[in-house]
C-alpha positions as CSV (number, residue, x, y, z in Angstrom):
1,X,21.8,29.9,-62.3
2,X,20.5,27.0,-60.3
3,X,22.9,26.1,-57.4
4,X,24.5,22.6,-57.2
5,X,22.9,22.0,-53.8
6,X,19.5,21.8,-55.4
7,X,20.5,18.9,-57.6
8,X,22.4,17.3,-54.8
9,X,19.2,17.2,-52.7
10,X,17.3,15.6,-55.6
11,X,20.0,13.0,-55.9
12,X,19.9,12.1,-52.2
13,X,16.1,11.7,-52.2
14,X,16.2,9.5,-55.3
15,X,19.0,7.4,-53.8
16,X,17.2,6.8,-50.5
17,X,14.1,5.8,-52.4
18,X,16.1,3.4,-54.6
19,X,17.8,1.8,-51.5
20,X,14.4,1.4,-49.7
21,X,12.7,-0.1,-52.7
22,X,15.7,-2.4,-53.2
23,X,15.4,-3.8,-49.7
24,X,11.6,-4.3,-50.2
25,X,12.2,-6.1,-53.5
26,X,14.9,-8.3,-51.8
27,X,12.5,-9.5,-49.1
28,X,9.7,-9.9,-51.6
29,X,11.6,-12.2,-53.8
30,X,13.2,-14.2,-50.9
31,X,10.3,-14.2,-48.5
32,X,10.7,-17.9,-47.6
33,X,14.3,-17.4,-46.5
34,X,14.0,-14.0,-44.8
35,X,10.5,-14.3,-43.2
36,X,10.1,-12.0,-40.2
37,X,6.4,-12.2,-39.5
38,X,5.1,-15.1,-37.4
39,X,1.5,-16.4,-37.4
40,X,0.5,-15.2,-34.0
41,X,-1.3,-16.5,-31.9
42,X,-0.7,-20.0,-33.4
43,X,3.0,-19.3,-33.3
44,X,4.8,-17.4,-30.6
45,X,8.2,-15.7,-30.7
46,X,11.0,-16.3,-28.2
47,X,10.8,-13.9,-25.3
48,X,14.2,-12.3,-24.2
49,X,15.3,-12.9,-20.6
50,X,15.1,-9.1,-19.8
51,X,11.6,-8.7,-21.2
52,X,9.2,-6.8,-19.0
53,X,5.6,-8.1,-19.3
54,X,2.5,-8.6,-17.2
55,X,2.9,-8.0,-13.4
56,X,2.8,-10.8,-10.9
57,X,2.4,-10.5,-7.1
58,X,3.4,-12.9,-4.4
59,X,0.6,-12.0,-2.0
60,X,1.9,-13.9,1.0
61,X,5.0,-11.7,1.0
62,X,3.3,-8.3,0.7
63,X,3.7,-6.0,3.7
64,X,1.4,-3.2,2.3
65,X,4.0,-0.5,2.2
66,X,2.6,1.2,-0.9
67,X,6.1,1.9,-2.3
68,X,5.4,0.3,-5.7
69,X,2.2,2.5,-6.0
70,X,4.0,5.6,-4.9
71,X,6.9,5.3,-7.3
72,X,4.8,4.5,-10.3
73,X,5.2,7.4,-12.8
74,X,1.8,6.9,-14.4
75,X,-0.2,5.9,-11.2
76,X,-1.5,2.7,-12.6
77,X,-1.2,0.6,-9.4
78,X,-4.1,0.7,-6.9
79,X,-3.8,-0.9,-3.5
80,X,-6.1,-1.2,-0.5
81,X,-5.9,-3.2,2.7
82,X,-5.3,-3.3,6.4
83,X,-2.0,-3.6,8.1
84,X,-1.3,-6.1,10.9
85,X,-0.1,-9.7,11.2
86,X,-3.7,-10.8,11.9
87,X,-5.7,-8.4,9.9
88,X,-9.3,-8.0,11.1
89,X,-10.7,-7.9,7.5
90,X,-12.5,-11.1,6.8
91,X,-12.3,-12.5,3.3
92,X,-9.2,-10.5,2.3
93,X,-6.0,-11.8,0.9
94,X,-3.5,-12.5,3.6
95,X,0.0,-11.1,3.2
96,X,3.0,-11.3,5.5
97,X,2.1,-8.3,7.6
98,X,-1.2,-7.2,6.1
99,X,-4.6,-8.2,4.7
100,X,-5.2,-7.0,1.1
101,X,-8.5,-6.2,-0.4
102,X,-7.3,-4.6,-3.7
103,X,-4.1,-4.8,-5.7
104,X,-4.7,-4.0,-9.4
105,X,-2.7,-2.7,-12.4
106,X,-4.4,-0.7,-15.2
107,X,-2.7,-1.7,-18.4
108,X,-4.3,1.1,-20.4
109,X,-1.7,3.4,-18.8
110,X,1.1,1.1,-17.7
111,X,4.4,1.7,-19.5
112,X,6.1,-1.4,-18.3
113,X,9.1,0.6,-16.9
114,X,9.7,-1.9,-14.0
115,X,10.2,0.8,-11.4
116,X,7.6,-0.9,-9.1
117,X,10.1,-3.8,-8.6
118,X,12.9,-1.7,-7.3
119,X,11.6,-0.3,-3.9
120,X,9.7,-3.4,-2.9
121,X,11.2,-4.6,0.5
122,X,10.3,-8.3,0.2
123,X,10.6,-8.3,-3.7
124,X,7.1,-9.6,-4.1
125,X,6.0,-7.8,-7.3
126,X,7.7,-8.4,-10.6
127,X,7.1,-8.3,-14.3
128,X,6.9,-11.7,-15.9
129,X,7.3,-12.9,-19.5
130,X,3.6,-12.8,-20.5
131,X,2.7,-10.0,-22.9
132,X,-0.6,-11.0,-24.6
133,X,-2.9,-9.2,-22.2
134,X,-5.5,-7.6,-24.6
135,X,-9.2,-6.9,-24.9
136,X,-11.7,-5.0,-27.0
137,X,-13.1,-3.4,-23.8
138,X,-11.0,-0.9,-21.8
139,X,-12.6,-2.1,-18.5
140,X,-11.1,-5.5,-19.1
141,X,-7.6,-4.1,-19.1
142,X,-7.3,-3.8,-15.3
143,X,-5.8,-6.9,-13.8
144,X,-6.4,-8.1,-10.3
145,X,-3.0,-9.3,-9.0
146,X,-4.5,-11.0,-6.0
147,X,-6.3,-13.5,-8.3
148,X,-4.3,-13.1,-11.6
149,X,-7.7,-12.5,-13.3
150,X,-9.4,-9.5,-14.8
151,X,-10.7,-7.0,-12.2
152,X,-14.5,-7.5,-12.4
153,X,-17.7,-6.0,-10.8
154,X,-17.7,-8.7,-8.1
155,X,-14.2,-7.6,-7.1
156,X,-15.4,-4.0,-6.9
157,X,-18.3,-5.1,-4.7
158,X,-15.9,-6.8,-2.3
159,X,-13.7,-3.7,-2.2
160,X,-16.6,-1.5,-1.4
161,X,-17.6,-3.8,1.4
162,X,-14.0,-3.9,2.6
163,X,-13.9,-0.1,2.7
164,X,-17.0,0.1,4.8
165,X,-15.6,-2.6,7.1
166,X,-12.3,-0.8,7.5
167,X,-14.2,2.4,8.4
168,X,-16.3,0.5,11.0
169,X,-13.2,-1.1,12.5
170,X,-11.4,2.2,12.7
171,X,-14.4,3.8,14.3
172,X,-14.5,1.1,16.9
173,X,-10.8,1.4,17.5
174,X,-11.2,5.2,18.0
175,X,-14.1,4.7,20.5
176,X,-12.0,2.2,22.4
177,X,-9.1,4.6,22.6
178,X,-11.4,7.4,23.8
179,X,-12.8,5.1,26.5
180,X,-9.4,4.1,27.6
181,X,-8.3,7.7,27.7
182,X,-11.4,8.7,29.8
183,X,-10.7,5.8,32.2
184,X,-7.1,6.9,32.6
185,X,-8.3,10.5,33.3
186,X,-10.8,9.2,35.9
187,X,-8.1,7.2,37.6
188,X,-5.8,10.2,37.6
189,X,-8.5,12.4,39.1
190,X,-9.2,9.9,41.8
191,X,-5.5,9.6,42.7
192,X,-5.3,13.4,42.9
193,X,-8.3,13.5,45.2
194,X,-6.8,10.9,47.5
195,X,-3.5,12.7,47.6
196,X,-5.3,15.9,48.6
197,X,-7.3,14.2,51.4
198,X,-4.3,12.4,52.8
199,X,-2.4,15.5,54.2
200,X,-5.6,16.7,56.1
201,X,-6.2,13.3,57.6
202,X,-2.5,13.0,58.5
203,X,-2.7,16.5,60.2
204,X,-5.7,15.5,62.2
205,X,-4.1,12.3,63.3
206,X,-0.9,14.2,64.3
207,X,-2.9,16.7,66.4
208,X,-4.8,13.9,68.2
209,X,-1.5,12.0,68.9
210,X,0.1,15.2,70.2
211,X,-2.9,15.9,72.5
212,X,-2.7,12.3,73.8
213,X,1.0,12.5,74.5
214,X,0.5,15.9,76.3
215,X,-2.2,14.4,78.4
216,X,0.0,11.5,79.4
217,X,2.9,13.7,80.3
218,X,0.8,16.2,82.4
219,X,-2.0,14.2,84.1
220,X,-2.3,16.8,86.9
221,X,-3.2,19.5,84.4
222,X,-5.9,17.3,82.9
223,X,-7.2,16.5,86.5
224,X,-7.4,20.2,87.4
225,X,-9.2,20.9,84.1
226,X,-11.7,18.2,84.9
227,X,-12.4,19.8,88.4
């Protein structure tokens, strides 16, 4: 005996197919009234206010804190630069407290979660309404937020130069600190040497003064010694 559940499952499947095909037939016969597809890119749909699209960066506000890069769950934000109000890196993009040489987002891995906006102290990075950032080449999917253009080979050349320049500046700074440290050590050693010589000189002066005072007090003894 075939259980009733078997026929019930067949009925449910047939019913779901009938409902689905009915909806398809409805839109097919009334496609002019119920049109859902737009002719993109000639036509563009309205973007909701809370839509998270392509990133934008207000470079002049950036303080190079790396918080947006650190919090990114997929590590798609890459930042390089030098901190300081007057950054020594020539040709970089000036921020509020830093000079930036690289600030890119890789859209082949970005999930548009918006977490990079939250920890930013000056609120200089945000996701805008743009969404049509596409390409047939994966290398063209990395956006340079410093110029709002695709990250190209010329940008990479500049970043490579900036890295070398940063290393050179850091090496110069290190040598300067070592020289200052050596100068301070030499000054300290000289001060110690002077401090060690001073008591001996003071003792000699004290002895001479005591002898002179004794001679003044006992001139007869000095005369007898001379005879």
